[in-house]
C-alpha positions as CSV (number, residue, x, y, z in Angstrom):
1,M,-3.7,8.6,35.2
2,G,-4.4,8.2,31.5
3,K,-1.6,7.9,28.9
4,H,-1.1,9.6,25.5
5,L,-1.3,7.1,22.7
6,V,-0.1,8.4,19.3
7,L,-0.9,6.6,16.0
8,V,1.6,7.5,13.2
9,G,-0.4,6.8,10.1
10,G,-4.0,5.6,9.5
11,G,-3.2,2.5,7.5
12,H,-4.7,-1.0,7.3
13,A,-3.0,-2.2,10.6
14,H,-4.6,0.6,12.6
15,M,-8.1,0.2,11.4
16,T,-9.4,-1.7,14.4
17,V,-7.7,0.7,16.7
18,M,-9.4,3.7,15.0
19,L,-12.8,2.0,14.9
20,N,-12.6,1.4,18.7
21,L,-10.9,4.6,19.8
22,R,-13.8,5.3,22.2
23,N,-12.7,2.4,24.3
24,Y,-9.3,4.0,24.9
25,I,-10.8,7.4,25.6
26,D,-13.4,6.1,27.9
27,R,-10.6,4.6,30.0
28,G,-9.0,8.1,30.4
29,H,-6.4,7.9,27.6
30,Q,-5.7,10.6,25.1
31,V,-5.3,9.6,21.5
32,T,-3.7,11.5,18.6
33,L,-3.4,10.3,15.0
34,I,-0.8,12.0,12.8
35,G,-1.1,11.4,9.1
36,P,-0.2,13.2,5.8
37,S,-3.8,13.2,4.5
38,A,-7.4,13.2,5.8
39,Y,-7.9,10.0,3.7
40,H,-6.3,6.6,3.5
41,Y,-6.8,4.6,0.3
42,Y,-7.0,0.8,0.3
43,S,-4.2,-0.5,-1.9
44,G,-6.0,-3.8,-2.6
45,M,-8.5,-1.9,-4.7
46,G,-6.0,0.5,-6.3
47,P,-5.8,-1.3,-9.6
48,G,-9.6,-1.4,-9.8
49,L,-9.6,2.4,-9.1
50,L,-7.2,2.9,-12.1
51,G,-9.4,0.8,-14.3
52,G,-12.7,2.4,-13.3
53,T,-14.2,-0.5,-11.5
54,Y,-14.3,1.7,-8.3
55,R,-14.8,5.4,-7.7
56,P,-12.3,7.1,-5.4
57,Q,-14.7,7.4,-2.5
58,E,-15.3,3.6,-2.7
59,V,-11.7,2.8,-1.9
60,R,-10.8,5.2,0.8
61,F,-11.4,5.7,4.5
62,H,-12.0,9.2,6.0
63,V,-9.4,8.9,8.7
64,K,-9.7,12.4,10.0
65,Q,-13.5,12.1,10.5
66,M,-13.2,8.6,11.8
67,V,-10.8,9.7,14.5
68,E,-12.5,12.9,15.4
69,D,-15.9,11.3,15.6
70,R,-14.6,9.0,18.3
71,G,-13.1,11.8,20.5
72,A,-9.5,11.6,19.4
73,V,-7.3,14.3,17.7
74,F,-6.2,14.3,14.1
75,V,-3.1,16.1,13.1
76,Q,-2.4,16.5,9.3
77,D,1.4,16.3,9.3
78,T,4.3,13.9,8.8
79,V,6.6,12.5,11.4
80,V,10.2,13.0,10.3
81,R,12.0,11.7,13.4
82,I,11.3,9.6,16.5
83,D,13.3,10.6,19.6
84,A,12.8,7.4,21.4
85,D,14.8,8.4,24.5
86,R,12.7,11.5,25.1
87,K,9.5,10.0,23.8
88,L,9.1,12.8,21.2
89,L,7.9,12.9,17.6
90,R,9.4,15.6,15.4
91,L,6.9,16.7,12.7
92,K,7.6,18.1,9.3
93,S,6.0,21.4,10.4
94,G,8.6,21.7,13.1
95,H,6.3,20.9,16.0
96,D,7.0,18.2,18.6
97,V,4.5,15.7,19.9
98,H,5.1,13.8,23.2
99,Y,3.8,10.3,23.6
100,D,3.6,7.6,26.2
101,V,2.9,4.9,23.7
102,V,3.3,5.2,19.9
103,S,2.3,2.9,17.1
104,C,3.6,3.2,13.5
105,N,1.7,2.2,10.4
106,T,3.4,4.4,7.8
107,G,3.2,1.8,5.0
108,S,5.8,1.6,2.2
109,G,6.7,3.5,-0.9
110,V,8.3,2.8,-4.3
111,P,12.0,3.9,-4.4
112,T,12.6,6.7,-6.9
113,D,16.2,7.8,-6.6
114,E,17.0,10.9,-8.6
115,D,19.8,9.1,-10.5
116,R,17.3,6.5,-11.6
117,V,14.1,8.4,-12.3
118,S,13.6,11.9,-13.9
119,G,11.2,13.5,-16.3
120,N,7.5,13.9,-16.6
121,N,4.6,11.5,-16.6
122,I,6.3,8.9,-14.4
123,F,4.1,7.7,-11.5
124,T,4.7,5.3,-8.7
125,V,1.9,2.9,-7.7
126,K,2.1,4.4,-4.2
127,P,0.6,6.6,-3.0
128,I,-2.7,5.3,-4.5
129,E,-3.7,8.9,-5.3
130,N,-1.2,8.7,-8.1
131,L,-3.5,6.2,-9.9
132,I,-6.2,8.9,-9.8
133,K,-3.8,11.3,-11.6
134,V,-2.9,8.6,-14.2
135,R,-6.6,8.0,-14.9
136,Q,-7.3,11.7,-15.3
137,I,-4.3,12.1,-17.7
138,V,-5.3,9.1,-19.9
139,L,-9.0,10.1,-20.1
140,A,-8.1,13.6,-21.0
141,G,-6.0,12.4,-23.9
142,M,-2.2,12.5,-24.2
143,G,-1.7,14.3,-27.4
144,S,-0.6,11.2,-29.3
145,R,-2.7,9.1,-31.6
146,T,-1.3,5.9,-30.1
147,P,0.5,6.7,-26.8
148,K,3.0,4.3,-25.4
149,L,2.3,3.3,-21.9
150,I,4.7,1.1,-19.8
151,V,4.4,-0.6,-16.4
152,V,7.8,-1.3,-14.8
153,G,7.8,-4.2,-12.3
154,G,8.0,-8.0,-12.2
155,G,5.4,-8.8,-9.5
156,A,1.7,-9.0,-8.9
157,A,1.2,-5.2,-8.6
158,A,2.6,-4.8,-12.1
159,L,0.3,-7.5,-13.4
160,E,-2.8,-5.9,-11.9
161,L,-1.8,-2.4,-13.0
162,T,-1.1,-3.5,-16.6
163,G,-4.4,-5.3,-16.9
164,N,-6.3,-2.3,-15.5
165,L,-4.4,0.2,-17.6
166,W,-5.8,-1.8,-20.6
167,R,-9.3,-1.4,-19.1
168,L,-8.8,2.3,-18.8
169,I,-7.8,2.6,-22.4
170,Q,-11.0,0.8,-23.4
171,Q,-13.0,3.3,-21.4
172,A,-11.2,6.2,-23.0
173,G,-12.2,4.9,-26.4
174,T,-8.8,5.2,-27.8
175,A,-5.8,3.1,-28.7
176,A,-2.5,2.7,-26.9
177,A,0.6,0.5,-27.0
178,I,0.9,-1.1,-23.5
179,T,4.2,-2.8,-22.4
180,V,5.1,-4.3,-19.1
181,C,8.8,-4.3,-18.4
182,G,8.8,-7.4,-16.2
183,G,12.4,-7.6,-14.9
184,R,14.5,-10.6,-15.1
185,N,11.7,-13.1,-14.5
186,F,8.2,-11.8,-14.7
187,L,5.8,-13.1,-12.0
188,A,8.5,-15.5,-10.7
189,S,6.9,-15.6,-7.2
190,M,3.7,-17.1,-8.5
191,P,2.9,-20.8,-9.1
192,V,3.7,-21.8,-12.7
193,K,0.0,-22.3,-13.5
194,A,-0.8,-18.8,-12.3
195,Q,2.0,-17.4,-14.3
196,R,0.6,-19.1,-17.4
197,Y,-2.9,-17.8,-16.9
198,A,-1.6,-14.2,-16.4
199,R,0.6,-14.3,-19.5
200,Q,-2.2,-15.7,-21.6
201,S,-4.6,-12.9,-20.3
202,L,-2.1,-10.2,-21.2
203,A,-1.2,-11.7,-24.6
204,A,-4.9,-12.0,-25.6
205,R,-5.1,-8.2,-25.2
206,N,-1.9,-7.5,-27.2
207,I,0.0,-6.4,-24.2
208,D,3.8,-6.9,-24.7
209,I,6.0,-8.3,-22.0
210,I,9.8,-7.5,-21.9
211,E,11.7,-9.6,-19.5
212,G,15.2,-11.0,-18.8
213,L,16.5,-7.5,-18.1
214,N,15.7,-5.0,-15.4
215,V,15.1,-1.3,-16.1
216,N,18.1,0.6,-15.0
217,R,16.6,4.1,-15.2
218,L,13.9,6.2,-16.7
219,K,14.7,9.6,-18.1
220,D,12.7,12.0,-20.3
221,G,10.3,9.5,-21.8
222,V,12.9,6.6,-22.2
223,A,13.3,3.5,-20.1
224,I,16.8,2.2,-20.3
225,L,17.3,-1.5,-19.8
226,E,20.4,-3.2,-18.3
227,D,21.8,-3.8,-21.8
228,Q,21.3,-0.1,-22.7
229,R,18.3,-0.9,-24.9
230,E,15.8,1.9,-24.9
231,V,12.0,1.7,-24.5
232,N,10.2,4.9,-25.3
233,F,7.1,5.9,-23.3
234,D,4.5,8.7,-23.0
235,L,3.5,7.5,-19.5
236,A,5.2,5.1,-17.0
237,L,3.8,3.4,-13.9
238,L,6.5,2.2,-11.5
239,A,5.8,-1.0,-9.5
240,W,9.4,-2.2,-9.2
241,G,9.4,-2.9,-5.5
242,I,8.6,-1.2,-2.2
243,E,10.5,-0.2,0.8
244,P,9.6,1.1,4.3
245,S,9.9,4.8,5.2
246,H,13.4,5.9,6.1
247,L,12.0,7.3,9.3
248,F,13.2,4.4,11.5
249,R,16.8,4.3,10.3
250,E,17.1,8.0,10.4
251,S,15.8,8.0,14.0
252,G,18.4,5.5,15.0
253,L,15.9,2.8,15.9
254,P,16.7,-0.9,15.4
255,T,15.6,-2.0,11.9
256,G,15.5,-5.1,9.7
257,S,17.6,-5.4,6.6
258,D,14.9,-3.6,4.6
259,G,14.8,-0.6,6.9
260,G,11.6,-1.5,8.6
261,L,11.1,-1.0,12.3
262,L,12.3,-4.2,13.9
263,V,9.6,-5.6,16.1
264,N,9.2,-8.7,18.3
265,S,6.2,-11.1,18.4
266,F,4.1,-8.5,20.2
267,L,4.6,-6.0,17.3
268,Q,6.7,-4.1,19.7
269,S,10.1,-2.5,19.1
270,V,12.9,-4.8,20.2
271,A,14.6,-1.9,21.9
272,Y,11.8,0.4,23.0
273,P,8.8,-1.2,24.6
274,D,6.6,1.8,24.2
275,I,7.0,1.8,20.4
276,F,4.8,-0.5,18.2
277,G,4.2,-1.0,14.5
278,G,2.3,-3.0,11.9
279,G,1.9,-3.4,8.2
280,D,4.6,-2.8,5.5
281,C,6.7,-0.5,7.7
282,I,7.8,-3.2,10.1
283,S,10.4,-6.0,10.0
284,F,9.1,-8.9,12.0
285,E,12.0,-10.4,14.0
286,P,10.6,-13.9,14.6
287,Q,10.4,-14.6,10.8
288,P,10.3,-12.7,7.5
289,L,6.9,-11.6,6.3
290,D,5.8,-11.0,2.7
291,K,4.7,-7.5,2.0
292,V,1.0,-8.4,1.5
293,G,-2.0,-6.7,3.0
294,V,-3.3,-9.9,4.7
295,Y,-0.7,-9.5,7.4
296,A,-1.6,-5.9,8.1
297,V,-5.3,-6.9,8.4
298,R,-4.4,-9.9,10.7
299,Q,-2.3,-7.5,12.9
300,N,-5.3,-5.3,13.6
301,P,-6.8,-7.1,16.7
302,V,-3.3,-7.7,18.1
303,L,-2.3,-4.0,17.9
304,Y,-5.7,-2.9,19.3
305,A,-5.2,-5.2,22.3
306,N,-1.5,-4.5,22.8
307,L,-1.7,-0.7,22.6
308,L,-4.4,-0.7,25.2
309,A,-2.4,-3.1,27.4
310,A,0.7,-1.0,27.0
311,C,-1.2,2.1,28.2
312,E,-2.4,0.2,31.2
313,G,0.6,-2.0,32.1
314,R,-1.0,-5.3,31.2
315,D,0.4,-8.4,29.5
316,L,0.7,-8.3,25.7
317,E,-0.6,-10.7,23.0
318,A,1.6,-12.4,20.4
319,F,1.0,-12.0,16.7
320,E,1.1,-15.4,15.0
321,P,1.3,-15.2,11.2
322,Q,-0.6,-17.9,9.3
323,D,1.5,-20.4,7.4
324,S,-0.4,-19.8,4.1
325,Y,-2.9,-17.3,2.7
326,L,-4.9,-16.8,-0.4
327,L,-4.1,-14.2,-3.0
328,I,-6.6,-12.9,-5.6
329,Y,-5.6,-10.6,-8.5
330,N,-7.8,-8.3,-10.6
331,L,-6.7,-8.7,-14.2
332,G,-8.7,-5.7,-15.4
333,N,-11.1,-7.6,-17.8
334,K,-13.5,-8.7,-15.1
335,T,-11.6,-11.9,-14.5
336,G,-9.2,-12.8,-11.7
337,I,-6.5,-15.3,-10.6
338,F,-6.8,-17.0,-7.3
339,Y,-4.1,-19.1,-5.6
340,R,-3.3,-20.5,-2.3
341,G,-0.2,-22.6,-2.2
342,N,-0.3,-24.6,-5.4
343,W,-4.1,-24.4,-5.8
344,V,-4.8,-22.1,-8.7
345,W,-8.1,-20.9,-10.3
346,K,-9.0,-18.2,-12.8
347,G,-12.1,-16.6,-14.3
348,R,-15.0,-14.2,-13.7
349,L,-16.1,-15.8,-10.5
350,I,-12.7,-15.3,-9.1
351,F,-12.9,-11.5,-9.8
352,L,-16.4,-11.5,-8.2
353,L,-15.0,-13.2,-5.1
354,K,-12.2,-10.6,-4.8
355,D,-14.7,-7.8,-5.2
356,T,-17.0,-9.3,-2.5
357,I,-14.1,-9.6,-0.1
358,D,-12.8,-6.1,-0.7
359,R,-16.2,-4.5,-0.4
360,K,-16.9,-6.3,2.8
361,F,-13.6,-5.0,4.3
362,M,-14.5,-1.5,3.2
363,R,-18.0,-1.7,4.7
364,K,-16.5,-2.7,8.1
365,F,-14.3,0.4,8.3
366,Q,-16.0,3.0,6.1
367,V,-17.9,4.5,9.0
368,S,-17.6,8.2,8.3
369,G,-19.8,8.8,5.2
370,E,-17.1,8.2,2.6
371,T,-19.4,6.6,0.0
372,S,-21.7,9.6,-0.1
373,E,-18.9,12.0,-0.9
374,K,-18.2,13.4,-4.4
375,D,-15.3,12.0,-6.5
376,G,-11.9,13.6,-6.0
């Protein structure tokens, strides 16, 4: 007798499963995907979307059509609770969905507690759709001769967003003061050589860097630093860290210290063998994993195999993270920074390499006519 497999979220780690859903259905299994939107945007190309290198339809997957074309069911809704003992998913709409096997790929979000963030024109880097809104606002004009734009965050996401915000301003044919509030040590996770390249690139475009202090809160067009110094802004982009959905803690499931679903080497809940997960929403019990897209991509074939095996009572495969991986960043001026370990390169060819890798990934999974769609 076939099983009911439910996919919660259509993110990067579920791409291979979605592409091959027919293999599940042809074996007699029922598959449902529950997601908040018909589309899923590829975060690795988000900064390029902001800067106008890519159109929206070039960086998204039509999850609904992809699923339905392969005989599965798409439900546009959000899972708000997992009742693991009863094998039920409670949806925001109030409906319940029963599962035999469930896999979670709900990604991560930028925390915006009400006591820290209030006011207008403040946008988090996730969901990626926010970057489309920011682009539209800037291109439409902001009612100020020289608007003040800030990016809050000390990591690679803040670097890429800042560089591409500069590119957006160039396209708008206007002027703006751009500042990155880089926390206590901007780009500290990068090799020193990569940090130097990044800082030089921003400085050459007159982009200011404030560091040594975190931003405590943002309120009504003012970012307030730890020493109570104030930085005025007309628009702010928040990239000050990510966290998994609160879904797992609120459902009483075992989680890691960051709140991610705690999984074993098979990407399987340590307490409930019929619950799996991948990408940013999990906490990998064997070892901590950086929140980088490469792990979600590498988890694809393992989740595909293990979800089918779980439906059929077969042995599971272990996910083995690679010791090192390459990272490439889009600086927004048609150049990039590449590093793997202590090997660091920069330049136009690096950006072209990233563009080639990203477009190849999109071509593999954009199988539902996304590139022929209109912008939006």
